[in-house]
N, C-alpha and C positions, 0 to 999 in steps of 0.2 A: 479457176473461176468457181465461186461458191454456188450452192444450189439456189440461193436467193437471187443472184444476178442472172441465172439461166432461165428464169421464168419471165414472160412478158409482163409489162406493167399495163394494167387496164384502167381505163376511165370510162364510166358509163353514166349517161344522163338518164334518169328514170323516165323523163318525158319522151325520150327516143331510145327505146330498148334495143334497137338493132344497130345503133351507131356506137362505135367505141373507138377511142384513140389509144394507140399503143406506142411504146418506146421499144424499138427493136435494136439490139446492140450488135448481134452477129448473125451469120447465116443459119445457125442451128435454131435460133429463136423464130426465124421466119416460118419454118415448117410447123413449129409448135403453135405459133400465132394463128396460122391458117387453120390448123386442126381445132384449136380452142375456139376460134371464131365460129367455125361450123357447129361445134357442140353448143356454144352459148346461143347462137341464132336458132338452132333447132329446138333448144329448150324453150326459148321465148316464143317461138312460133307454135309449138305443139302444146303449150301449157293451157289447160282449160278447154272448154268447148268452143269450137270455131263458129262464128256467125256468118262466115263467107258463103256457105251453101244455102242459107235461109231462103233466098229468092228462088234458087233452082228447085229446092224442095217444094216450094209453093207452086211453081209451074207444073211439076209432076203431079201434085195433088189436084190442081185445077184440071189438068188433062184427064186424070182418072174420074173426076166429077163429071166432066163433059161426056166421057165415053163409058159411063157406068153401065149402060145396057149392052154394050158391045163386048165381044170376046177379046180380052187383052192378055197377051202373054208377057212374061218377063223379058223375053227376047225382043219383043216389040218395043217395050219401054226402053231397054238398053240401046237399041238402034236409034230410036227417036231422040234420046237425050245424050247419046254418045258416052255412055258409062258402062263399065263392066258390071256383071250381075251382082257380084259380091259387094262392090263399092256402092251401087245403087241401093241395095237392101240395107247395108250398114248405115249409110247416110240418112236414108229415109226413116229408118227405125230410130236413129238418134234424135231426129227432129220431132217425129209424130208418135213415137212410142210403140209403133207396130210396123209390120212389113207392108209393102205396097199391096200384096194380095189380101192381107187382113183388112187394110184400109178399104179396098174395093168391096170386099164382102160386107163390111160394116155399112158402107154407103148403100149397097144393094138391099140390105136388110131394112135400113131406115126408109128407103123408097118403097119397098114391099109393104112395110107396116102401114105407111100412109095410104097406099092403094087398098089394102085389106080393110081399113077403116071406112072406106067409101062404099064397101059392099061388093067389090069385085070378086070373082071366083079365084080360088087359090091357083088353079092351073094357068089362068090368064095372067095373074100377077107374076107367077114364076117366069113365064115367057117375057113379060114386059120389062122385068128388072134384070134380065140377062142370065138367068139360070137355064141350064139345058133341059131340065125336067122338073116336075112338081115334087117328087120325093127328095131330090137334092135340096130344093128350096126349103122344104119342110124340116129336113135334118139341120140345116144351117140355121134356120129361123129359131127352132127350139133350143139349139145350143147357145144362141146369142140373146134370146129374149126370155125374160121371166114371164110366166102367165099373168102375174099380177100387173106388170107394166103394160101388157097388151090390153087388159080390160079396164084398168083404172084411168089411164091417161086419156084425155080427150083428143079429138081429131086434130 
């Protein structure tokens, strides 16, 4: 048997990338066909960014928005949405460009900025937006906000 006849013959329809027709002539090709099908399918499935998790990521972000003033741990998120910590961080970061913790801090800073513009005391704002104490709020606020943005932007 020549090397040309030992390879399976593929036919792929570009409109249906996961469907292929094969001509299998002997038992050795069945194993190769199964292996190559797995390789082709995995390549088609993993190529590019997946949009499958888009809705789940939005649910996580919505949950963080609703619970912005509460103490939320990564373990709490993982249990609530049934994901491992590594997977949750990776998927969330791929969609939003930041980790869930960074997203939560960002939302707290935005909320704190709005409350500071109304004239509330810094200690009260820190407590209202979910920080443990005023110095922590001030450190994070200074790290994320430019003084120019605080003064120039309107309420």
